[in-house]
Backbone as numpy.savetxt, mean C-alpha at the origin, in Angstrom:
# Nx Ny Nz CAx CAy CAz Cx Cy Cz
20.42 14.34 -13.53 19.61 15.54 -13.53 20.46 16.81 -13.53
21.76 16.68 -13.38 22.59 17.88 -13.31 22.94 18.41 -14.71
22.97 17.53 -15.68 23.33 17.98 -17.02 22.22 18.87 -17.58
22.59 20.02 -18.07 21.60 20.97 -18.58 20.83 20.37 -19.73
21.47 19.58 -20.58 20.77 19.01 -21.73 19.72 18.00 -21.27
20.03 17.18 -20.27 19.06 16.22 -19.77 17.89 16.96 -19.11
18.20 17.95 -18.31 17.15 18.71 -17.65 16.24 19.39 -18.68
16.83 19.95 -19.70 16.04 20.60 -20.75 15.17 19.59 -21.47
15.72 18.44 -21.78 14.96 17.41 -22.49 13.79 16.91 -21.64
14.03 16.70 -20.36 12.95 16.25 -19.48 11.84 17.30 -19.41
12.21 18.57 -19.35 11.21 19.63 -19.33 10.41 19.65 -20.63
11.09 19.42 -21.76 10.40 19.35 -23.05 9.37 18.22 -23.06
9.72 17.12 -22.42 8.82 15.96 -22.37 7.74 16.09 -21.32
7.81 17.14 -20.51 6.79 17.34 -19.49 7.05 16.56 -18.21
8.28 16.08 -18.03 8.63 15.33 -16.81 8.95 16.32 -15.71
8.25 16.19 -14.60 8.46 17.09 -13.48 9.44 16.47 -12.49
10.31 17.30 -11.95 11.26 16.82 -10.95 10.58 16.73 -9.59
11.02 15.79 -8.79 10.51 15.65 -7.44 11.45 16.40 -6.50
10.88 17.12 -5.58 11.68 17.82 -4.60 11.50 17.19 -3.22
11.10 15.92 -3.20 10.96 15.14 -1.97 10.14 15.86 -0.92
8.95 16.27 -1.31 8.06 16.94 -0.37 7.50 15.91 0.61
7.49 16.21 1.90 6.96 15.25 2.87 5.45 15.09 2.77
4.98 13.88 3.02 3.56 13.55 3.08 2.81 13.83 1.77
3.49 13.65 0.66 2.84 13.80 -0.64 2.84 12.42 -1.30
1.65 11.89 -1.57 1.55 10.49 -1.97 2.15 10.18 -3.32
2.37 11.17 -4.17 2.97 10.86 -5.46 4.47 11.12 -5.46
5.06 11.24 -4.29 6.49 11.47 -4.20 7.22 10.13 -4.13
8.52 10.18 -4.16 9.35 9.00 -4.33 9.06 7.81 -3.42
9.03 7.92 -2.09 8.87 6.73 -1.26 7.61 5.93 -1.58
6.51 6.61 -1.80 5.27 5.91 -2.08 5.33 5.24 -3.45
5.81 5.98 -4.44 5.91 5.43 -5.78 6.88 4.26 -5.81
8.04 4.42 -5.17 9.04 3.36 -5.18 8.52 2.11 -4.48
7.77 2.27 -3.43 7.21 1.12 -2.73 6.24 0.36 -3.64
5.38 1.09 -4.33 4.45 0.44 -5.25 5.20 -0.21 -6.41
6.21 0.46 -6.96 6.98 -0.11 -8.06 7.68 -1.39 -7.62
8.23 -1.41 -6.39 8.90 -2.61 -5.91 7.91 -3.76 -5.79
6.73 -3.48 -5.27 5.70 -4.51 -5.15 5.37 -5.07 -6.53
5.23 -4.19 -7.50 4.90 -4.64 -8.87 6.05 -5.45 -9.45
7.28 -4.98 -9.31 8.43 -5.64 -9.93 8.73 -7.01 -9.35
8.39 -7.24 -8.10 8.68 -8.53 -7.48 7.55 -9.54 -7.66
6.52 -9.16 -8.40 5.45 -10.12 -8.72 6.01 -11.16 -9.68
5.64 -12.44 -9.50 6.14 -13.48 -10.42 5.71 -13.24 -11.86
4.58 -12.57 -12.06 4.10 -12.34 -13.42 4.56 -10.99 -14.00
5.52 -10.34 -13.33 6.02 -9.07 -13.85 6.62 -9.31 -15.24
6.25 -8.50 -16.23 6.72 -8.75 -17.59 8.23 -8.61 -17.73
8.82 -9.55 -18.43 10.27 -9.53 -18.67 10.59 -8.96 -20.04
9.58 -8.61 -20.79 9.75 -8.02 -22.11 8.78 -6.86 -22.24
9.03 -5.97 -23.18 8.08 -4.86 -23.35 6.70 -5.37 -23.76
5.68 -4.63 -23.41 4.33 -4.99 -23.80 4.19 -4.86 -25.31
3.43 -5.76 -25.91 3.23 -5.73 -27.36 2.27 -4.62 -27.77
1.39 -4.21 -26.84 0.41 -3.18 -27.17 -0.04 -2.47 -25.90
-0.71 -1.37 -26.09 -1.27 -0.64 -24.97 -2.32 -1.50 -24.26
-3.09 -2.26 -25.02 -4.12 -3.12 -24.44 -3.49 -4.18 -23.53
-2.37 -4.75 -23.97 -1.68 -5.75 -23.14 -1.19 -5.12 -21.84
-0.66 -3.91 -21.92 -0.20 -3.20 -20.72 -1.38 -2.92 -19.78
-2.49 -2.47 -20.35 -3.67 -2.18 -19.53 -4.20 -3.45 -18.86
-4.17 -4.56 -19.56 -4.62 -5.83 -18.98 -3.73 -6.23 -17.81
-2.41 -6.08 -17.98 -1.51 -6.46 -16.90 -1.73 -5.56 -15.68
-1.85 -4.26 -15.92 -2.05 -3.32 -14.80 -3.38 -3.60 -14.10
-4.43 -3.88 -14.87 -5.73 -4.19 -14.25 -5.63 -5.44 -13.38
-4.93 -6.46 -13.86 -4.75 -7.69 -13.06 -3.93 -7.40 -11.81
-2.89 -6.56 -11.94 -2.06 -6.20 -10.78 -2.88 -5.46 -9.74
-3.67 -4.49 -10.16 -4.49 -3.72 -9.23 -5.50 -4.62 -8.53
-6.10 -5.56 -9.26 -7.03 -6.51 -8.65 -6.32 -7.35 -7.59
-5.14 -7.87 -7.92 -4.37 -8.66 -6.96 -4.00 -7.80 -5.74
-3.53 -6.58 -5.98 -3.07 -5.70 -4.91 -4.20 -5.38 -3.93
-5.39 -5.20 -4.44 -6.52 -4.82 -3.59 -7.28 -5.99 -2.99
-7.25 -7.16 -3.63 -8.08 -8.28 -3.18 -7.32 -9.49 -2.65
-6.03 -9.61 -2.97 -5.30 -10.79 -2.52 -4.00 -10.50 -1.78
-3.45 -9.30 -1.93 -2.17 -8.95 -1.31 -2.40 -8.45 0.11
-1.79 -9.13 1.07 -1.92 -8.74 2.48 -0.96 -7.59 2.77
-1.48 -6.53 3.36 -0.69 -5.32 3.63 -0.32 -5.28 5.11
0.96 -5.12 5.38 1.44 -5.13 6.76 0.90 -3.94 7.56
0.69 -2.80 6.93 0.21 -1.61 7.64 -1.20 -1.75 8.19
-1.96 -2.71 7.65 -3.32 -2.95 8.13 -3.45 -4.39 8.65
-2.36 -4.86 9.28 -2.34 -6.14 10.00 -2.58 -7.34 9.08
-1.97 -7.30 7.91 -1.97 -8.44 6.99 -3.36 -8.87 6.55
-4.15 -7.88 6.16 -5.41 -8.12 5.48 -5.33 -7.35 4.16
-6.27 -7.58 3.28 -6.28 -6.87 2.01 -7.02 -5.54 2.17
-6.75 -4.58 1.30 -7.52 -3.34 1.35 -9.02 -3.59 1.19
-9.38 -4.57 0.39 -10.79 -4.90 0.20 -11.42 -5.38 1.51
-10.70 -6.25 2.24 -11.22 -6.74 3.53 -11.34 -5.59 4.52
-10.38 -4.69 4.51 -10.42 -3.54 5.42 -11.62 -2.65 5.07
-11.79 -2.39 3.79 -12.86 -1.50 3.34 -14.24 -2.09 3.63
-14.39 -3.40 3.48 -15.69 -4.04 3.70 -15.98 -4.37 5.16
-15.04 -4.11 6.05 -15.27 -4.37 7.45 -14.96 -5.79 7.89
-14.44 -6.62 6.99 -14.11 -8.01 7.33 -12.84 -8.10 8.16
-11.99 -7.09 8.10 -10.67 -7.14 8.74 -10.77 -7.30 10.25
-11.74 -6.68 10.88 -11.87 -6.75 12.34 -12.09 -8.19 12.77
-13.00 -8.89 12.11 -13.27 -10.29 12.48 -12.08 -11.19 12.15
-11.42 -10.96 11.02 -10.24 -11.75 10.66 -9.17 -11.59 11.74
-8.93 -10.38 12.16 -7.90 -10.13 13.17 -8.31 -10.65 14.54
-9.60 -10.59 14.85 -10.08 -11.15 16.12 -9.83 -12.66 16.14
-10.12 -13.33 15.03 -9.89 -14.77 14.92 -8.40 -15.08 15.04
-7.54 -14.30 14.40 -6.09 -14.51 14.50 -5.60 -14.38 15.94
-6.14 -13.41 16.65 -5.73 -13.21 18.04 -6.07 -14.44 18.87
-7.25 -15.02 18.64 -7.66 -16.22 19.37 -6.73 -17.38 19.02
-6.44 -17.57 17.74 -5.57 -18.67 17.30 -4.18 -18.51 17.91
-3.64 -17.31 17.88 -2.31 -17.07 18.45 -2.31 -17.34 19.96
-3.34 -16.90 20.65 -3.39 -17.11 22.10 -3.51 -18.60 22.42
-4.30 -19.33 21.64 -4.41 -20.78 21.85 -3.06 -21.46 21.63
-2.35 -21.05 20.60 -1.03 -21.61 20.33 -0.06 -21.29 21.47
-0.17 -20.09 22.00 0.69 -19.69 23.12 0.38 -20.52 24.36
-0.90 -20.80 24.60 -1.28 -21.61 25.76 -0.79 -23.05 25.61
-0.88 -23.59 24.39 -0.45 -24.97 24.16 1.06 -25.13 24.21
1.79 -24.13 23.74 3.25 -24.23 23.65 3.90 -22.96 24.22
3.82 -22.74 25.53 4.31 -21.48 26.11 5.82 -21.26 25.93
6.58 -22.34 25.79 8.03 -22.19 25.65 8.42 -21.56 24.30
7.52 -21.61 23.35 7.80 -21.02 22.04 7.63 -19.50 22.04
7.05 -18.96 23.11 6.72 -17.53 23.14 7.55 -16.86 24.22
8.36 -15.90 23.86 9.15 -15.17 24.85 8.38 -13.94 25.36
7.40 -13.49 24.60 6.59 -12.33 24.98 5.13 -12.64 24.70
4.32 -11.61 24.79 2.90 -11.79 24.46 2.74 -11.95 22.95
1.56 -12.31 22.53 1.31 -12.49 21.10 1.22 -11.13 20.41
1.29 -11.18 19.12 1.19 -9.98 18.30 -0.16 -9.29 18.51
-0.14 -7.98 18.46 -1.39 -7.23 18.56 -2.07 -7.25 17.19
-3.24 -7.85 17.13 -3.97 -7.96 15.87 -5.08 -6.94 15.75
-5.14 -5.99 16.66 -6.20 -4.98 16.61 -5.98 -4.08 15.39
-7.03 -3.86 14.64 -6.96 -3.01 13.45 -6.73 -1.56 13.86
-5.89 -0.84 13.13 -5.72 0.58 13.44 -7.03 1.32 13.19
-7.29 2.33 14.00 -8.52 3.11 13.86 -8.59 3.81 12.51
-7.49 4.45 12.14 -7.42 5.18 10.88 -6.17 4.75 10.14
-6.25 4.77 8.82 -5.10 4.46 7.98 -4.97 5.58 6.97
-3.82 6.21 6.96 -3.58 7.34 6.06 -2.29 7.14 5.30
-2.26 7.59 4.07 -0.98 7.76 3.38 -0.47 9.15 3.74
-1.34 10.11 3.67 -0.99 11.50 3.97 -1.93 12.04 5.04
-1.60 11.86 6.32 -2.51 12.38 7.34 -2.58 13.90 7.27
-3.76 14.45 7.50 -3.86 15.92 7.46 -3.10 16.52 8.64
-2.60 17.72 8.45 -1.91 18.37 9.58 -2.87 18.50 10.77
-2.36 18.41 12.00 -3.24 18.44 13.17 -4.05 19.71 13.30
-3.57 20.83 12.77 -4.31 22.08 12.91 -5.48 22.18 11.94
-5.58 21.25 10.98 -6.67 21.29 10.01 -7.62 20.14 10.29
-8.89 20.46 10.53 -9.90 19.43 10.72 -10.39 18.99 9.35
-10.33 17.68 9.03 -10.81 17.24 7.73 -12.32 17.42 7.60
-12.75 17.89 6.45 -14.16 18.08 6.15 -14.76 16.74 5.74
-15.77 16.21 6.45 -16.33 14.90 6.10 -16.79 14.81 4.65
-17.31 15.91 4.10 -17.77 15.89 2.69 -16.59 15.67 1.75
-15.46 16.30 2.06 -14.27 16.13 1.22 -13.76 14.70 1.32
-13.76 14.13 2.53 -13.29 12.77 2.70 -14.17 11.79 1.93
-15.46 12.04 1.87 -16.36 11.15 1.12 -16.06 11.24 -0.37
-15.74 12.46 -0.86 -15.41 12.61 -2.27 -14.14 11.88 -2.62
-13.16 11.91 -1.73 -11.89 11.26 -1.97 -12.06 9.75 -1.97
-12.87 9.22 -1.07 -13.07 7.78 -0.98 -13.77 7.29 -2.23
């Protein structure tokens, strides 16, 4: 990015530079995390797509997998779909029972208490600043 010719060419192409702004979901850490998840999929393409339609099909399948089958650590290893539909609370409650039963049966395997499976109250990529109260109407539009 330091070469003037490269910078000029990127500007001509409409590529915007990132200035690593904190709490902005389209900035590097968030994008890189999603790209890594995509690239480590077994079905990640090893050759260029033959057409735009093929690329769209792959992305649609990836998004479906990401939302319906990929367990996310930030929401206690449930899918976004399970979290959104309210299934996550019961799944995590069941896991807590199973873990506690395993701990009771084999106490020597556990050096501490079991993992906390309680779902977080709120999940944000970009939490609003504390001085700003989120408008419920705006949050509904975003969802």
